[in-house]
C-alpha positions as CSV (number, residue, x, y, z in Angstrom):
1,M,30.9,-14.1,-79.7
2,S,30.2,-17.8,-80.3
3,R,28.6,-17.9,-76.8
4,D,25.9,-15.6,-78.1
5,L,25.5,-17.2,-81.6
6,L,22.0,-18.6,-81.2
7,I,20.7,-15.5,-79.3
8,R,22.2,-13.2,-81.9
9,T,20.6,-15.3,-84.7
10,L,17.2,-15.2,-83.0
11,R,17.5,-11.4,-82.7
12,A,18.8,-10.8,-86.2
13,P,18.0,-13.9,-88.4
14,D,19.5,-12.3,-91.5
15,S,23.0,-12.8,-89.9
16,V,22.9,-16.4,-91.1
17,S,23.9,-15.2,-94.5
18,R,27.4,-14.5,-93.1
19,L,27.9,-17.8,-91.3
20,S,30.8,-20.1,-92.1
21,M,30.3,-23.9,-92.0
22,A,31.8,-23.9,-88.5
23,G,29.3,-21.3,-87.5
24,W,26.4,-23.4,-88.9
25,D,27.7,-26.4,-86.9
26,L,27.7,-24.4,-83.7
27,L,24.4,-22.8,-84.3
28,I,22.7,-26.1,-84.9
29,R,24.3,-27.6,-81.7
30,Q,23.2,-24.6,-79.6
31,A,19.7,-24.6,-81.1
32,R,19.2,-28.3,-80.5
33,A,20.4,-28.0,-76.9
34,A,17.9,-25.2,-76.4
35,G,15.0,-27.1,-78.0
36,L,14.8,-24.4,-80.6
37,L,16.1,-26.0,-83.8
38,A,12.6,-26.4,-85.3
39,R,11.5,-22.9,-84.3
40,L,14.7,-21.5,-85.8
41,S,14.1,-23.5,-89.0
42,Q,10.5,-22.2,-89.3
43,Q,11.7,-18.6,-88.6
44,L,14.3,-18.8,-91.4
45,T,11.8,-20.2,-93.8
46,A,9.1,-17.6,-93.0
47,L,11.7,-14.9,-93.7
48,G,12.9,-16.4,-96.9
49,L,16.4,-17.1,-95.4
50,D,16.3,-20.9,-95.7
51,A,18.2,-20.5,-99.0
52,H,21.3,-19.6,-97.0
53,V,21.3,-22.9,-95.2
54,P,24.1,-25.0,-96.7
55,A,23.3,-28.5,-97.9
56,P,25.3,-30.3,-95.2
57,A,23.2,-28.4,-92.5
58,R,19.8,-28.6,-94.2
59,W,18.9,-32.1,-93.2
60,H,19.3,-31.1,-89.5
61,F,16.6,-28.5,-90.0
62,E,14.4,-30.8,-92.0
63,A,14.6,-33.5,-89.3
64,A,13.7,-30.9,-86.6
65,D,10.7,-29.7,-88.7
66,T,9.6,-33.3,-89.1
67,L,9.8,-34.0,-85.4
68,A,7.9,-30.8,-84.5
69,D,5.2,-31.5,-87.0
70,K,4.9,-35.1,-85.7
71,Q,4.6,-33.9,-82.1
72,R,2.1,-31.2,-83.0
73,S,-0.1,-33.9,-84.7
74,A,0.4,-36.2,-81.7
75,V,-0.7,-33.4,-79.3
76,R,-3.9,-32.7,-81.4
77,W,-4.7,-36.4,-81.3
78,E,-4.2,-36.5,-77.5
79,L,-6.4,-33.5,-77.1
80,H,-9.2,-35.4,-78.8
81,N,-8.7,-38.3,-76.4
82,I,-8.5,-36.0,-73.4
83,R,-11.7,-34.1,-74.4
84,D,-13.5,-37.5,-74.7
85,A,-12.2,-38.7,-71.4
86,L,-13.3,-35.5,-69.6
87,A,-16.6,-35.2,-71.3
88,G,-18.4,-35.7,-68.0
89,L,-16.6,-33.0,-66.2
90,P,-19.0,-30.1,-65.3
91,V,-16.4,-27.4,-66.2
92,P,-14.0,-27.1,-69.1
93,A,-10.5,-28.3,-68.5
94,V,-8.0,-25.5,-69.2
95,L,-5.0,-26.3,-71.4
96,L,-1.7,-24.7,-70.4
97,K,1.6,-23.9,-72.1
98,G,2.4,-25.8,-75.3
99,A,-0.9,-27.7,-75.7
100,A,-2.7,-24.4,-75.3
101,Y,-0.6,-22.8,-78.0
102,V,-1.4,-25.6,-80.4
103,A,-5.2,-25.7,-79.6
104,A,-5.4,-21.9,-79.9
105,D,-3.3,-21.9,-83.1
106,S,-1.0,-19.4,-81.4
107,P,2.3,-18.2,-83.0
108,A,4.0,-19.7,-80.0
109,A,3.1,-23.2,-81.4
110,S,5.6,-22.6,-84.2
111,G,8.3,-25.2,-84.0
112,R,7.3,-26.0,-80.4
113,L,8.5,-29.3,-78.9
114,F,6.6,-31.1,-76.1
115,S,7.3,-33.4,-73.2
116,D,3.8,-33.5,-71.7
117,I,0.3,-31.9,-71.8
118,D,-0.6,-29.6,-68.9
119,L,-4.2,-29.2,-67.8
120,L,-5.8,-27.0,-65.1
121,V,-9.1,-27.9,-63.4
122,P,-10.6,-26.4,-60.2
123,R,-9.5,-28.2,-57.1
124,A,-13.1,-29.2,-56.4
125,H,-13.1,-31.2,-59.6
126,L,-9.6,-32.6,-59.4
127,D,-10.6,-36.1,-58.2
128,T,-13.3,-36.4,-60.8
129,A,-10.8,-35.4,-63.6
130,E,-8.2,-37.8,-62.3
131,S,-10.6,-40.7,-62.2
132,A,-11.8,-40.0,-65.7
133,L,-8.3,-39.9,-67.0
134,M,-7.4,-43.2,-65.3
135,L,-10.5,-44.8,-66.9
136,A,-9.1,-43.6,-70.2
137,G,-5.8,-45.2,-69.7
138,W,-3.6,-42.6,-67.9
139,H,-2.1,-43.8,-64.6
140,P,0.3,-42.2,-62.1
141,A,3.9,-42.5,-63.2
142,P,6.1,-44.6,-60.9
143,L,7.2,-42.5,-57.9
144,S,8.5,-43.1,-54.4
145,D,6.1,-43.0,-51.5
146,Y,7.7,-39.7,-50.4
147,D,7.3,-38.1,-53.8
148,R,3.7,-39.1,-54.1
149,R,2.9,-37.6,-50.6
150,Y,4.9,-34.5,-51.6
151,Y,2.8,-33.9,-54.7
152,R,-0.5,-34.6,-53.0
153,R,0.2,-32.5,-49.9
154,W,2.2,-29.5,-51.2
155,M,2.2,-29.2,-54.9
156,H,-0.1,-27.4,-57.3
157,E,-0.5,-30.6,-59.4
158,I,-1.0,-34.3,-58.8
159,P,1.8,-36.8,-59.8
160,P,2.3,-37.0,-63.6
161,M,0.0,-39.4,-65.4
162,Q,1.3,-41.6,-68.2
163,H,-0.8,-43.4,-70.7
164,A,-0.6,-47.2,-70.5
165,T,0.0,-47.8,-74.2
166,R,0.9,-44.4,-75.9
167,E,3.1,-43.3,-72.9
168,T,2.0,-39.7,-73.3
169,V,2.2,-37.7,-70.1
170,I,-0.4,-35.4,-68.5
171,D,0.3,-33.0,-65.7
172,L,-3.0,-32.3,-64.0
173,H,-3.0,-29.0,-62.1
174,H,-5.4,-27.4,-59.7
175,A,-3.3,-24.2,-59.5
176,I,-0.3,-22.6,-61.2
177,L,1.8,-22.3,-58.1
178,P,2.0,-24.5,-55.0
179,D,-0.1,-23.7,-51.9
180,T,3.1,-23.1,-50.0
181,A,4.5,-20.6,-52.5
182,R,5.0,-16.9,-51.6
183,Y,2.6,-15.8,-54.3
184,H,-1.0,-17.1,-54.6
185,P,-2.6,-16.4,-58.0
186,D,-6.3,-17.3,-57.7
187,S,-7.0,-20.3,-60.0
188,A,-10.7,-19.5,-60.0
189,R,-10.0,-16.1,-61.5
190,L,-7.9,-17.8,-64.2
191,C,-10.6,-20.3,-65.0
192,A,-13.3,-17.7,-65.0
193,R,-11.7,-15.8,-67.9
194,A,-10.6,-18.8,-69.9
195,T,-11.9,-19.1,-73.4
196,V,-13.7,-22.3,-74.4
197,L,-12.5,-23.6,-77.8
198,A,-15.1,-24.0,-80.5
199,D,-13.1,-26.8,-82.1
200,W,-12.5,-28.5,-78.8
201,P,-15.7,-28.6,-76.8
202,G,-14.9,-29.2,-73.2
203,L,-11.5,-27.7,-73.4
204,A,-10.4,-24.1,-72.9
205,V,-7.3,-21.9,-72.9
206,L,-6.4,-19.0,-70.7
207,A,-7.1,-15.4,-71.7
208,P,-4.2,-14.0,-73.8
209,E,-2.8,-11.9,-70.9
210,D,-3.2,-14.9,-68.5
211,R,-1.3,-17.1,-71.0
212,I,1.6,-14.6,-70.8
213,L,1.5,-14.4,-67.0
214,H,1.4,-18.2,-66.6
215,S,4.3,-18.6,-69.0
216,A,6.3,-16.0,-67.1
217,T,5.4,-17.6,-63.7
218,H,6.3,-21.0,-64.8
219,L,9.7,-19.9,-66.2
220,F,10.7,-17.7,-63.2
221,H,9.5,-20.2,-60.6
222,D,11.1,-23.2,-62.1
223,G,14.6,-24.1,-61.0
224,D,15.3,-26.5,-63.9
225,L,16.1,-24.4,-66.9
226,P,17.5,-26.6,-69.7
227,H,14.9,-25.1,-72.0
228,G,14.7,-21.7,-70.4
229,L,15.5,-19.9,-73.7
230,R,12.8,-21.8,-75.5
231,D,10.3,-20.7,-72.9
232,L,11.6,-17.2,-73.2
233,T,10.9,-17.3,-77.0
234,D,7.4,-18.5,-76.2
235,L,6.9,-15.3,-74.2
236,D,8.4,-13.3,-77.0
237,L,6.0,-14.7,-79.5
238,L,3.0,-14.3,-77.2
239,L,3.9,-10.6,-76.5
240,R,4.5,-9.8,-80.2
241,A,1.1,-11.3,-81.1
242,A,-0.7,-9.1,-78.6
243,D,-2.1,-6.3,-80.8
244,A,-5.3,-5.2,-79.0
245,P,-5.1,-1.4,-78.2
246,D,-5.8,-1.9,-74.5
247,F,-3.6,-5.0,-74.1
248,W,-0.8,-3.5,-72.1
249,P,-2.9,-1.8,-69.5
250,R,-5.0,-5.0,-69.2
251,L,-1.8,-7.1,-68.7
252,A,-0.6,-4.7,-66.0
253,D,-4.0,-4.8,-64.2
254,R,-4.2,-8.6,-64.4
255,A,-0.6,-9.1,-63.1
256,R,-1.5,-6.9,-60.1
257,E,-4.8,-8.8,-59.5
258,L,-3.0,-12.2,-59.6
259,E,0.0,-11.2,-57.6
260,L,2.3,-11.8,-60.5
261,E,3.8,-8.4,-61.1
262,R,7.3,-9.6,-60.2
263,S,7.2,-12.5,-62.6
264,L,6.0,-10.2,-65.4
265,Y,8.8,-7.8,-64.6
266,Y,11.4,-10.5,-65.0
267,A,9.7,-11.8,-68.2
268,L,9.8,-8.4,-69.9
269,R,13.3,-7.6,-68.6
270,Y,14.8,-10.8,-70.1
271,T,12.8,-11.0,-73.3
272,Q,14.1,-7.6,-74.0
273,H,17.6,-8.4,-73.0
274,F,17.8,-11.7,-75.0
275,L,15.3,-11.2,-77.9
276,D,14.7,-7.4,-78.2
277,T,11.0,-7.9,-77.6
278,P,9.2,-4.7,-78.3
279,V,7.5,-3.4,-75.1
280,P,6.0,0.1,-74.9
281,A,8.3,2.4,-72.9
282,P,5.5,3.7,-70.6
283,F,4.6,0.2,-69.7
284,V,8.2,-0.6,-68.8
285,A,8.3,2.5,-66.6
286,A,5.0,1.6,-64.9
287,L,6.3,-1.8,-64.1
288,E,9.3,-0.5,-62.3
289,A,7.2,-0.4,-59.2
290,A,7.4,-4.2,-59.2
291,A,11.1,-4.3,-59.6
292,P,13.3,-5.6,-56.8
293,G,15.9,-3.5,-55.1
294,R,19.2,-2.8,-56.8
295,F,21.2,-5.6,-55.2
296,V,18.6,-8.2,-56.0
297,R,18.2,-6.9,-59.6
298,V,22.0,-7.1,-60.2
299,S,22.1,-10.6,-58.6
300,M,19.2,-11.8,-60.8
301,D,20.9,-10.4,-63.9
302,A,24.0,-12.4,-63.0
303,V,21.9,-15.5,-62.6
304,F,19.4,-15.4,-65.4
305,R,21.7,-13.9,-68.1
306,R,23.6,-17.2,-67.7
307,A,21.0,-19.7,-66.7
308,L,18.6,-18.8,-69.6
309,R,21.3,-19.4,-72.2
310,P,21.2,-22.8,-74.1
311,D,22.5,-25.7,-72.0
312,H,25.5,-26.2,-74.2
313,A,29.2,-26.0,-73.3
314,S,29.8,-23.2,-75.8
315,C,27.4,-20.9,-74.0
316,D,28.8,-21.3,-70.6
317,D,31.4,-19.3,-68.7
318,G,33.1,-20.0,-65.4
319,F,30.1,-18.8,-63.4
320,T,27.4,-20.7,-65.3
321,P,27.2,-23.7,-63.0
322,A,26.9,-21.4,-60.0
323,A,24.1,-19.4,-61.8
324,R,22.1,-22.6,-62.6
325,F,22.4,-23.8,-59.0
326,A,21.3,-20.4,-57.7
327,A,18.3,-20.5,-60.0
328,Y,17.4,-23.9,-58.6
329,V,17.8,-22.8,-55.0
330,R,15.8,-19.6,-55.7
331,A,12.9,-21.6,-57.3
332,H,12.6,-23.8,-54.3
333,W,12.9,-20.9,-51.9
334,L,9.9,-19.3,-53.7
335,R,7.9,-22.5,-53.6
336,M,8.3,-23.4,-50.0
337,P,9.0,-21.7,-46.7
338,A,12.3,-22.7,-44.9
339,H,10.7,-25.0,-42.3
340,L,9.4,-27.2,-45.2
341,L,12.1,-26.6,-47.7
342,I,15.1,-27.6,-45.6
343,P,13.7,-31.1,-44.6
344,H,12.5,-31.6,-48.2
345,L,16.0,-30.9,-49.7
346,L,17.7,-33.1,-47.0
347,H,15.3,-35.9,-47.8
348,K,16.0,-35.6,-51.6
349,A,19.7,-35.3,-51.1
350,V,20.3,-37.9,-48.4
351,I,17.3,-40.2,-47.6
352,S,15.9,-40.8,-51.1
353,P,19.3,-41.9,-52.6
354,Y,19.8,-44.2,-49.5
355,L,16.4,-45.8,-49.9
356,E,16.9,-46.3,-53.7
357,S,20.2,-48.0,-53.0
358,R,18.5,-50.5,-50.8
359,E,15.8,-51.5,-53.3
360,P,16.3,-55.0,-54.7
361,R,17.7,-55.1,-58.2
362,P,16.5,-57.4,-60.9
363,A,18.8,-60.3,-61.7
364,A,21.1,-59.7,-64.6
């Protein structure tokens, strides 16, 4: 049962009242590994369960809250700077993922930690946006020549940009999936329905259903899942906050329009499995048309029911390393066709390490 401790606590927070000190120790370790310690802390506080947190464990939650609050303030400050830098852009820059949750004051911003800020601009304005950000102090992060070419030629974003003094990182996108991916959601349609933020002129966020679809797409097309459970809780909070009477039909129509029905299917399947996310039964039945065949479905369950757990030894079983590797391979397979993927993986596995080993090292 310890393998499921964090997940069981997220589903039934009142279970913390029965935890031993050893249980609290393990819960904190799993939540920290998943990037969910601050979110768990705020959930317990909102439900009036923080009184059950024993004194030796309390400071871990307080420190996580302090870090989350500091990062949220830092993101808001960066958004002011980004807005000013892109003031000359003829279209709004669309915020994605965590920054969008903060700017829109979404429940998914609760306890959210950040590693970067994601922006989406139309491809036609990508060079203008990049130049404006460079003038404001953001510059391409150090990458090999091969990686720079890979980003520019194949990816849905340019190489990450890091600020020269504050070291904050921006991922500037022109799409939400690479051009070489199997699915091709139209970025123009996403931008057309984006909502310009009254408090942040020049910046926008995706429509509510598009925010869910992008979060699902990012999670189930990303092969690196150390914070997969955190991203799944983002989806859970976004879905629980959707209260418009016609939301679910709109979500289904939008997923079909953007070729993202399979990503949405997986998102709902695993938010329900891990977090008991409430989804109307008729909608679940309607989405079965997007489900894979039985063999693929069983295989994906074997992979994601392990790979989406916290990246902590107590959550692993003997098949977890294989599941994480399978998720990595699957993500690359979805992103690139075989004639591009195989040379790319060979280069990253063999040629890149060789070239790095031959680079001159600074004198000790």
